[in-house]
N, C-alpha and C positions, 0 to 999 in steps of 0.2 A: 504494499499500499505506499502511496506517495506521502511524504512529511509535510505536503503542502496544505495548510488548513482548508477545509472545505466550508464554503459559505452556501447555504441554499436558499430559493425563493420559493416561498409557498404564497401562492396566488400569483398573478401575472406581474412580473418585474422584469423590466427591460434592463439587460445586462449593459447596455450603453450608459445607462443612467446611475449605476452603481460601482461597477468596476473600476472607473477613475479615482475612486475614492477609498477603494480597499486596499490593505497593503498588498505590494506588488507580488508577493510569493502566494497570495490566497488564490484559490480556485472556486470562481462561482459558477453553481449549477443552477440553471432557471428552472429546470423541470426533473427534480430529483426522483430517483427510484429509492428502494430499500437500502441499497449500498450506500449510495450517497447520504440518506438520512442518517444512517448508523454512524456515518464518519464526520457528520456536520459539527462544527463548532460554533456555528452562528447561523441564524436564519432571520431574513427580511421577511417580514409577514404583512400581507394585505389585510384590509378590514374585514373583508367577508370569509376570512379562514378562521376555524376553530382550532386553537391550540389547547387540546385538552391533555389529562394524564395519559391516554393511550397514544397519542402523538408523540408527547414528550418521552415515552418509554422507547419509542423506536428511534430517538435521538440520545443516546448514552453520553456522548462527548459533548453535548451541548453547553456553551457557556453564556449564550446571549441571545435574546429575541428582540429584534429591533422592528417593533410595530409602527407601520406607517400611518400618521395621525396620532390622537390622544386616546381614543375610546380603547378600553381593554377587557370589554365585556366578554369577547370571544376569547380570551386568553386565561387560562387557570393559573391566576397569578400566585395562589397560595402553593400549587404543585411546584410551580418554578422555583419559588422561594425555598422550598423544602430541598430542592436538587441545587440551591446555590447558582441557579441561572438569573442573571439580570434581565429585566424587562424593561427596554428602553423605548421611549416614544419621542414624536418629532412635534413638538407644541410650537405653534406660530407659523409652521411651514405652508399652511393652505389657509390661514385665517382671512387674509384679503379676498381670496378666491371665494370662499364661501360667502362673506359679507356681500361681495358683489353679485353673487348668484341670488342671494335672499332678496336683495334690494331691486334687482332686477326683475323678479318674481313680482315683488309688491308692487314696482312702479306700472308694471305691465298689467296687473289685475285693477289696480285703481283706475287706469287711463282705459280699461276695458278692451284690451287689445285682442283676447281671445274672441269676446262677442263680436267685435269688428270684423276679424278676420272671417267667422263664421257667416257673417251678414253678407259679405262680398263673394266669398266662395260658394254660398248657397244662393246665389243669384236672387238676394232679397232687396238689394239696393234699388230704391225706386218704387218698391211695392209695399214695403214694411217700414215703420219709423226706425231710423238708424240709432245705434247705440250712443248714448251721451257719454263722454269721457268724463271721469271724476278730476280732482284736482288735488295734487300734492300739496302745493303751496297753501298755508293757511289751514291745512288739515292736522290732525294729532296722530302720532307714531307712538306706540307703546313698545320698548325694546324690553323683552323678558330676558334678563341675563347680561351682565355687563362686563364680560371677560373680554379676550382679545377680539372676537367676532362682533359682540355686541356694541363695543366702542367704536368699531368702524362703522356698523350700520347706523348708530345714532349720529355719527358726523355727517354720513350722507345724507339723512333725514333734514339735520339742520341746514345742510348746503342746498336743499331744495325747498327751503322754508317752511318746513314742518315743525309744529310744536313736538318736541320730544320729551316723553315720560319714560322713566326707568325704574323697573322693578327687579331687585336682586337681592335675596336674602343674606348675603354675604359681603356685599360691595356697595358702596355709595358713589353715585356719579358726581363729579366735581362740577360739571357744565350744564347738567340737566336736572329737571325736577324729578325727585326720588318719591316714589308712590308705592303703595300696597299692591297686591295683585288685584284686589277688588276694584280699586280705583283705576288700575290700568286697564282693566276689561270694560269698565263702566265709561270711561272717557276717550278711548282709543276709536279712532276712524280706520287705522291699519295697526297690526300688531304681528310681531316676528319673534319667534322663539330661538333662544340661543342659550338654554340651560341643559345640565345633564339631564339623564333619566334616571330610572331606578326607584323613584319615590312615588309612583302611581300616577294616574291621570291629573295632571296640572289643571287641565281646562275642562272640567266635566260639562255637561249641557246645562246644568241649572245656574252656573256661573257664566255661561257664554250667553244665556237668556238676558242678562243684565247689560249686555252691550248694546250700543246704538245699533238699530236694524242697518243691515249691509256692511257691517264689519269685514274687512280683509284680513285674512290671517294667514301666514308664511311660516311652515316649519321645516327648517333645514338642520335641525338639533336632532332630537330623538323621536321616533315614532309614538313611543309610549305616553308623550306628553298629551297627547290628545287623540283618543281613538277613532277609528274609521267610522263607527257607528254614531259617534257624537258629532262627526263632521256632517255625515250625512242627514242626520236630523237637523242640525242647525242651517244647513244649506237649505233644505226643504221648507223650513219654517220662516226663511228670510232673514234669520239671525245673522247669518253669514252672507256677503254678497260676493266673496271671491275666496277662493282656496288655493294656495301653492304649496306642494309637498315635495320634498327630496328625499324623504326618509320614509320607510315602510316597515311595518312588522315582519313581513317575510319579504326577502328579496332573492332573486328578481321577481317583480310582480307579474300576475297573470290575471286578467280579468277583473281589474279593479273596480268598484262599484261607482267611483266618481269619474271614471275616465271620460264618459260622453257627457258630463253635466256641463252646463253652460258656467262661464266663471271660474274654470278649474284648470289650474297648470300642474302637470306632473313631469318629474324630471327622474331619471334612472339614478340618484345618488350620486350625481357627479358635480354637484356645486363647488366642491372642494378639489376637483381634478382638473384644473386648468393647466394648459402647458407649463407655466412657470411654477405652479404650485406642485405638480408632480416632480419637476426637476429638483425643486428644493426639498421635498420630503424624501425623495429617494437619497439625496446628498446627506441629510442628516441621520437616515437611517443606517447609510453605509459608514459612515463617520463613527457611529455608535459602534458598529461592528469592528471597525479597525481599531478603536480605543481599546475594546476588550482584547481583542486578539494580540494587542501590543502591551499587555498588561496594565492599563488604566481604567478607570470606570467611567461608563458613559455619564455624559452630563445631564441628561434627562432620563430619569428611571422612576417607575412606578413601585412603591413598597421598598423595602430593605434586601434585595436579593442576596 
């Protein structure tokens, strides 16, 4: 067996984006088999891949898991810690990309772009009343979660002349009004989610019913923050006037119940996968691997491996 350290990709990993940042003697395997997994000292892992105890057992020499992004719901961190395997993440690598994607959805929904497209594409122009675009300027944007992404989205909203409200249970905004969750929902014309999941449904239907009719809601964070059933009911009741989703309970999605609903935009969990963001997240993941293989500890890790 070669003495070169083996680095495996779990999920689609472009070798051209990681090998320049790995140690010169490392061998990267984009599509590993059993032998490569058994020899792997490091793994660069995409978001949709489950790293459980069974997979860890197939990699007895593993020293580091470099997860692209910051979510580790699919990684058994406790099992990795037991093995002394570091779990590295890539914070900030795609923050601007996610923020741009969320605000692009929000703006398109407020301006009623999906309805306008359907109006023209369906040959209804000149026959039916045209959709009337809404206004960003002067409307109220509620940003739920004021971390890296939420801060950027709040800045976009302010630049468009929106009144920005912020709700975050742990962070106070310096430049915007801080409000409770109930206030945010009740006062917003548009709302965007940037909080972690895992705490149950943040926006149940009774809470959404306190919103102004026609609220635009965008979720590029975690699907569990607001359920599909809640969204269906809120849209049917007119509580919601627009929905943008980039995250789903099960991915890839098949036959989503909102797929053909007017005023709905769905994207395949790609808001954080812009060209620049991909380059940056793979660079950070590869550098975490390089640090480990060179005897250093990765800068951004989860838990105490």
